[in-house]
C-alpha positions in Angstrom: 0.0 0.0 0.0 1.1 3.6 -0.7 2.2 5.4 2.4 -0.6 7.7 3.5 2.1 10.2 4.4 2.9 10.7 0.7 -0.7 11.6 0.0 -1.2 13.6 3.2 2.0 15.6 3.1 2.2 16.3 -0.6 0.0 18.3 -3.0 -3.4 16.7 -3.6 -2.4 16.6 -7.3 0.8 14.6 -6.6 1.9 12.5 -9.6 3.2 9.0 -8.5 4.4 6.3 -10.8 4.8 2.7 -9.8 7.8 1.2 -11.6 8.0 -2.5 -11.7 11.8 -3.0 -12.2 13.7 -6.0 -13.5 11.3 -6.5 -16.5 14.1 -8.5 -18.1 13.9 -11.2 -15.4 10.4 -12.3 -16.3 11.0 -15.9 -15.2 11.7 -14.7 -11.7 8.6 -12.6 -11.5 6.9 -12.5 -8.1 4.1 -10.0 -9.0 2.1 -10.5 -12.2 1.6 -7.5 -14.6 -2.1 -7.8 -13.9 -1.6 -7.6 -10.1 0.7 -4.6 -10.3 -1.6 -2.9 -12.8 -4.6 -3.5 -10.7 -2.8 -2.2 -7.6 -1.7 1.0 -9.5 -5.3 1.6 -10.7 -6.8 1.1 -7.2 -4.3 3.5 -5.7 -4.5 6.1 -8.6 -0.9 5.5 -9.7 0.7 5.5 -13.1 2.3 2.1 -13.8 5.1 1.0 -16.0 7.4 -2.0 -16.0 11.0 -1.1 -16.5 14.4 -2.8 -16.9 17.5 -0.9 -15.6 19.6 -3.6 -17.3 18.3 -3.1 -20.8 17.0 0.5 -20.3 13.5 -0.5 -21.4 10.9 2.1 -20.3 13.3 3.9 -18.0 13.2 7.2 -19.9 9.5 6.6 -20.7 8.8 6.6 -16.9 10.2 10.1 -16.6 8.5 11.3 -19.8 5.1 10.0 -18.7 5.5 11.8 -15.3 6.5 15.0 -17.0 3.6 14.9 -19.4 1.1 14.2 -16.6 2.5 17.1 -14.6 2.4 19.4 -17.7 -1.2 18.4 -18.4 -2.1 19.2 -14.8 -0.5 22.6 -15.2 -2.2 23.3 -18.5 -5.6 22.2 -17.1 -5.2 24.4 -14.0 -5.0 21.5 -11.5 -1.5 22.5 -10.7 -0.3 26.1 -10.4 3.5 26.6 -10.3 2.9 30.2 -9.1 1.1 29.0 -6.0 3.3 28.3 -2.9 2.9 24.8 -1.7 1.6 23.4 -5.1 4.5 21.0 -5.1 5.9 22.3 -8.4 7.6 25.5 -9.4 9.1 27.1 -12.4 12.9 27.0 -12.8 15.0 30.1 -13.5 12.9 32.8 -15.1 15.5 33.6 -17.8 15.5 29.9 -18.9 11.7 29.9 -18.9 11.7 32.9 -21.3 14.2 31.1 -23.6 12.0 28.0 -23.8 8.6 29.7 -24.2 8.8 30.3 -28.0 9.6 26.6 -28.6 6.5 25.6 -26.7 4.3 27.5 -29.2 5.7 25.6 -32.1 4.7 22.0 -32.9 7.3 19.7 -31.5 9.7 18.0 -33.9 9.4 14.2 -34.0 13.1 14.1 -32.8 12.5 16.6 -30.0 10.7 16.1 -26.7 7.7 18.3 -26.4 7.7 18.3 -22.6 
């Protein structure tokens, strides 16, 4: 079970991902994909199986979290300007440099996050 402290102490819009690691050792699996997926759904978590050995889905875990956070900002659920929101903008100068790129459609080779 997810620690109640994580939900109580963080923003109500916290983004949590459950990463099932060692995907490359399928024969040694102790938790089925279905069990983990069901647990994640019941606890309102994102879920992804990863392998640190092969790198499978490692970057994808970060990308999915970033996208979910960005979606919450764009929908107004998260406000980086509000103290205690759990998220904040980085350096203002860097933000201004990145703003024009956001307006353009992302290139297939570039991350749109």
